[in-house]
C-alpha positions in Angstrom: -65.3 99.7 -7.9 -65.4 102.0 -10.9 -63.0 104.9 -11.5 -64.2 108.4 -12.3 -62.4 111.4 -13.8 -61.7 114.0 -11.1 -63.9 116.6 -12.7 -66.7 114.1 -13.4 -66.8 113.2 -9.7 -68.0 116.8 -9.0 -70.1 117.4 -12.2 -73.5 117.0 -10.6 -72.8 118.8 -7.3 -74.6 122.0 -7.2 -74.5 125.4 -5.4 -75.0 125.1 -1.7 -73.3 121.6 -1.4 -71.4 121.4 1.9 -68.1 119.5 1.8 -65.8 118.2 4.6 -62.2 117.3 3.8 -59.9 114.7 5.3 -57.2 116.0 7.7 -53.4 116.4 7.9 -51.5 113.7 6.0 -54.9 112.5 4.7 -55.5 115.8 2.9 -57.2 114.9 -0.4 -55.3 117.4 -2.6 -56.5 116.0 -5.9 -60.1 116.3 -4.8 -59.7 119.8 -3.4 -58.4 120.9 -6.8 -61.5 119.4 -8.3 -63.7 121.1 -5.8 -62.1 124.5 -6.5 -62.6 124.0 -10.3 -66.3 123.0 -9.8 -66.8 126.0 -7.5 -65.7 128.4 -10.2 -68.3 126.8 -12.5 -71.4 126.8 -10.1 -70.3 129.1 -7.2 -71.8 128.8 -3.7 -69.9 125.7 -2.6 -68.9 125.3 1.1 -65.9 123.5 2.5 -65.3 122.7 6.1 -61.8 121.6 7.0 -59.0 121.4 9.6 -55.3 121.1 9.2 -54.7 120.8 5.4 -51.3 120.0 4.1 -49.7 120.3 0.7 -50.7 122.3 -2.4 -54.4 122.9 -1.9 -55.3 124.8 -5.1 -58.2 126.5 -3.4 -57.1 130.1 -3.5 -58.5 131.1 -6.9 -62.0 129.9 -6.0 -61.9 131.5 -2.6 -60.7 134.8 -4.0 -63.4 134.7 -6.6 -66.1 134.3 -3.9 -67.1 130.9 -5.5 -66.0 128.8 -2.5 -66.6 129.5 1.2 -64.0 127.9 3.5 -64.6 127.4 7.2 -61.6 126.1 9.0 -61.1 124.9 12.5 -57.3 124.8 12.1 -55.8 127.7 10.1 -52.5 126.6 8.5 -50.2 127.5 5.6 -51.8 129.6 2.8 -55.1 129.5 4.8 -53.5 132.0 7.3 -53.1 134.7 4.7 -56.6 134.2 3.4 -58.0 134.3 6.9 -56.1 137.6 7.6 -57.7 139.0 4.5 -61.2 137.9 5.7 -61.5 135.3 3.0 -61.5 132.2 5.3 -63.8 131.9 8.3 -62.3 130.5 11.4 -64.3 128.1 13.5 -63.2 127.7 17.2 -63.8 124.0 17.7 -62.5 121.2 19.9 -61.8 118.1 17.9 -64.2 115.9 20.0 -67.1 117.9 18.5 -66.4 117.4 14.8 -69.0 114.6 14.3 -71.8 116.7 15.8 -70.8 120.1 14.6 -69.2 119.4 11.2 -70.0 115.9 9.9 -73.7 116.1 10.7 -73.9 119.3 8.7 -72.0 118.0 5.6 -73.3 116.6 2.3 -70.0 115.2 0.8 -66.9 113.9 2.5 -63.6 114.2 0.5 -61.1 111.6 1.7 -57.7 110.1 0.8 -57.3 106.4 1.0 -55.0 103.6 0.0 -55.9 101.0 -2.7 -58.2 98.2 -1.5 -56.9 94.8 -0.4 -58.4 91.6 -1.7 -61.3 91.9 0.7 -62.1 95.5 -0.3 -60.6 97.3 2.7 -58.8 100.6 2.1 -56.3 102.1 4.5 -56.8 105.5 6.0 -53.1 105.4 6.7 -51.7 108.1 9.0 -54.9 110.0 9.5 -57.6 108.3 11.5 -59.1 111.1 13.6 -62.5 111.4 11.9 -62.2 110.0 8.4 -63.9 106.7 9.0 -66.7 108.4 11.0 -67.1 110.8 8.1 -67.6 107.9 5.7 -70.2 106.4 8.0 -72.3 109.6 8.5 -71.9 111.9 5.6 -74.4 111.1 2.8 -71.8 111.0 -0.1 -68.1 110.0 0.0 -65.6 110.7 -2.7 -62.2 109.2 -2.2 -59.0 109.8 -4.0 -56.9 106.6 -4.0 -53.2 106.9 -3.6 -50.6 104.2 -4.0 -48.2 105.7 -1.5 -50.6 105.5 1.4 -49.0 103.4 4.3 -51.2 100.6 5.5 -51.7 101.1 9.2 -53.1 99.1 12.1 -56.0 99.9 14.5 -59.1 102.0 13.6 -57.9 102.9 10.1 -59.7 100.8 7.7 -62.6 101.8 5.3 -64.5 99.3 3.1 -65.1 100.3 -0.5 -68.9 99.8 0.2 -68.7 103.0 2.2 -67.3 105.0 -0.8 -69.5 106.3 -3.5 -67.0 107.6 -6.0 -63.3 106.7 -6.7 -60.8 109.1 -8.2 -57.1 108.2 -8.9 -54.9 110.5 -6.9 -52.7 112.9 -8.9 -50.8 114.1 -5.9 -48.3 112.5 -3.6 -49.1 112.0 0.1 -48.5 115.4 1.8 -45.5 115.1 4.0 -43.4 117.4 6.1 -39.7 117.4 6.7 -38.7 117.6 10.4 -37.1 120.8 11.4 -34.0 121.2 13.5 -34.3 121.2 17.3 -33.1 124.5 18.8 -31.1 125.1 22.0 -34.0 126.6 23.9 -36.2 123.7 23.0 -33.7 121.2 24.4 -33.3 123.2 27.7 -37.1 123.3 28.0 -37.4 119.6 27.3 -35.1 118.9 30.3 -37.5 120.9 32.5 -40.5 118.9 31.3 -38.8 115.5 31.7 -38.1 116.2 35.4 -41.9 116.6 35.9 -43.1 113.3 34.5 -44.4 110.8 37.1 -43.4 107.2 37.0 -45.6 105.3 34.6 -46.6 108.4 32.7 -48.4 108.4 29.4 -47.5 111.6 27.5 -49.5 113.5 24.9 -47.4 116.0 22.9 -48.8 118.7 20.7 -47.3 119.8 17.4 -44.4 122.1 17.0 -40.7 122.6 17.8 -41.1 122.5 21.6 -43.1 119.2 21.7 -40.6 117.7 19.2 -37.7 118.7 21.5 -39.4 117.0 24.4 -40.0 113.9 22.3 -36.4 113.8 21.2 -35.2 114.1 24.8 -37.5 111.2 25.9 -36.1 109.1 23.2 -32.5 109.7 24.4 -33.2 108.6 28.0 -31.9 105.3 29.3 -33.9 102.7 31.1 -36.4 99.9 30.4 -39.6 101.8 31.4 -40.2 104.6 28.9 -43.3 106.7 29.2 -46.3 105.8 27.1 -47.3 108.0 24.1 -50.7 108.9 22.9 -52.2 111.3 20.3 -49.8 112.6 17.6 -46.7 111.0 16.0 -43.9 112.9 14.3 -40.4 112.1 13.2 -39.0 113.4 16.4 -40.9 110.8 18.3 -39.4 107.8 16.6 -36.6 107.1 19.1 -39.2 107.2 21.9 -41.6 104.9 20.0 -38.7 102.5 19.5 -38.0 102.5 23.2 -41.7 101.8 23.8 -41.6 98.9 21.3 -38.5 97.4 22.9 -40.4 97.4 26.3 -43.3 95.6 24.7 -45.6 98.6 24.4 -47.6 100.2 21.6 -48.6 103.8 20.7 -52.1 105.0 20.1 -52.2 107.7 17.4 -54.8 109.9 15.9 -52.5 111.5 13.3 -49.0 110.8 12.0 -47.4 113.9 10.4 -43.9 113.9 9.0 -41.4 112.9 6.4 -41.5 110.3 3.6 -39.2 108.2 5.8 -41.7 108.3 8.6 -44.5 107.1 6.3 -42.3 104.2 5.1 -41.6 103.3 8.7 -45.3 103.4 9.5 -46.3 101.0 6.7 -47.6 97.8 8.3 -45.9 98.6 11.6 -48.1 97.2 14.4 -46.3 99.4 17.1 -48.6 102.3 16.1 -52.3 101.7 16.5 -54.4 104.3 14.9 -57.5 105.5 16.8 -60.6 107.6 16.2 -61.1 111.1 17.8 -64.2 109.8 19.6 -61.8 107.6 21.6 -58.6 109.6 22.0 -60.2 113.0 22.2 -62.8 111.8 24.6 -62.0 112.9 28.2 -64.0 110.0 29.6 -61.7 107.6 27.8 -58.6 109.6 28.7 -59.5 109.7 32.3 -59.0 106.0 32.5 -55.3 106.4 31.5 -53.4 106.7 34.7 -50.7 109.4 35.0 -51.7 111.0 31.7 -49.6 114.1 31.1 -50.8 116.6 28.5 -48.0 118.7 27.2 -49.0 121.5 24.8 -47.3 124.6 23.5 -48.6 128.1 23.4 -48.0 131.5 21.8 -48.2 133.4 25.2 -49.3 133.0 28.8 -50.4 135.9 30.9 -49.5 136.4 34.5 -52.8 134.9 35.6 -52.0 131.7 33.7 -54.4 132.3 30.8 -53.1 130.6 27.6 -53.3 132.0 24.1 -52.4 129.4 21.4 -54.6 130.2 18.4 -53.7 133.7 17.2 -50.9 136.4 17.1 -52.0 140.0 17.1 -55.5 138.8 16.1 -54.3 136.7 13.1 -55.3 133.1 13.6 -52.4 130.7 13.0 -53.7 127.4 14.4 -56.8 126.2 16.2 -58.1 124.9 19.5 -57.3 121.4 18.2 -57.2 118.6 20.7 -55.6 120.6 23.5 -58.8 121.1 25.4 -59.8 117.5 25.1 -56.4 116.2 26.3 -56.1 118.7 29.1 -59.5 117.8 30.4 -58.6 114.1 30.2 -55.3 114.7 32.0 -57.2 116.6 34.7 -59.5 113.6 35.3 -56.7 111.1 35.1 -55.3 109.7 38.4 -51.9 111.3 38.7 -52.4 113.4 35.6 -50.9 116.7 34.8 -51.7 119.6 32.4 -48.5 121.3 31.2 -48.0 124.3 28.9 -44.5 124.5 27.6 -43.1 127.4 25.6 -39.9 129.3 25.0 -39.6 132.4 27.1 -39.2 134.8 24.1 -40.4 135.0 20.5 -38.0 135.1 17.5 -38.0 138.9 17.8 -37.1 138.8 21.5 -40.5 139.7 22.9 -41.6 138.0 26.1 -44.1 135.1 25.8 -45.0 135.6 29.5 -47.1 138.7 29.2 -48.9 141.1 31.6 -52.1 140.7 29.6 -53.1 139.2 26.2 -54.0 141.6 23.4 -57.7 142.4 23.2 -57.8 140.9 19.7 -56.4 137.6 20.7 -58.3 134.6 22.2 -57.7 132.8 25.5 -57.6 129.2 24.5 -57.1 127.7 28.0 -58.6 129.4 31.0 -56.4 130.1 34.1 -58.0 127.3 36.0 -57.3 124.7 33.4 -53.4 124.7 33.6 -51.3 122.9 36.2 -47.8 123.8 35.2 -46.2 126.3 32.9 -42.7 125.5 31.8 -40.0 127.6 30.0 -36.3 127.1 29.7 -35.9 129.1 32.9 -38.0 126.9 35.1 -41.5 125.7 36.2 -44.4 127.7 37.5 -46.7 125.5 39.5 -50.2 127.1 39.4 -52.1 124.4 41.2 -54.0 126.0 44.1 -52.0 129.2 43.6 -53.6 132.6 44.3 -53.5 135.3 41.6 -50.6 137.0 43.4 -48.7 133.7 43.6 -49.3 133.0 39.9 -47.9 136.4 39.0 -44.8 135.8 41.0 -44.3 132.2 39.7 -44.8 133.1 36.1 -42.6 136.2 36.3 -39.8 134.0 37.7 -39.8 131.8 34.6 -39.9 134.7 32.1 -36.7 135.7 30.3 -34.6 137.7 32.8 -34.6 140.9 30.7 -38.4 141.0 30.9 -39.0 140.3 34.5 -38.8 143.8 35.8 -41.5 145.0 33.4 -43.7 142.1 34.4 -43.3 143.0 38.1 -44.2 146.6 37.4 -47.3 145.7 35.4 
């Protein structure tokens, strides 16, 4: 194992080279800065990425036209660049990353922990596709960071799979948990009442899923629901309930605070897993009573869900929602739930007569079982278009119901 200077690791990479970056808390910020610097020298470099966290340092190279970025999850500074037409959005379900992204990449940029005595590095809190990238992309450059938690499950990568090693100059990208709002707590109570006995819950990212997780952690009893997919700070009380009951949690990504990363280190309660397992509907179908709970930006009165863009500006991605919803549909006793507050921060209704023409429908009307707001539950299973309209109007904010009925 030989160390390279960051810029030297990119020195022989020429115009047209296609890169893929690690995800979420595994964002390789040091390497992305090196990539941007190299792009300004040779131009014509291409980066494919998902949810990137931390200070990326990509903007100067993107604005100069030296670096093309194609993202399947637009987040943070990427949102502004995408609105300006400088970042290309790729609608992509996470199950398809190996075939659609990794197979078309020349260099993988990853963040790993230092190797152990046997040469194994930890991928820590981000296991969704990093190991598979190292196994399939021709060249792997890894930044090695001392603050990477060592995790259990499918999260080890041997140094023999890594071609170039760079010392990380940036801390592990973390996020402080936000406060839970009143509407989120009321909504969480609605969702909890829907969970079948023996449920395993998948929760998306955001304030509403965090509120649901917090409510599940506060419940009494010896039989907590299982948890699968994403882990955040808000989920810790629920995970501790699961651990006391002798269970474990399967996670693709862990996103949260420094405290969460310290808790995660060498904690066998969380077992990391690859996307080809946990985003695979054929695997998920074998999980009984799987309940997929995802948030949305808006739902129209037919039950069509928009969760990628606002007024045409992409703010997220398809993510794993389609994969989990499909798995929940096939799971015995499974449920597909969309949960959202009934109004936006400005007071506009999130239950709408029709989506804007510039926005994308992320989930079709036939792929949702229940829509939940703080005002109640709309059961769309087997419902006619007229019944859907009535049920969804009934859970809209009271001040918007008359307009929806008249639409």
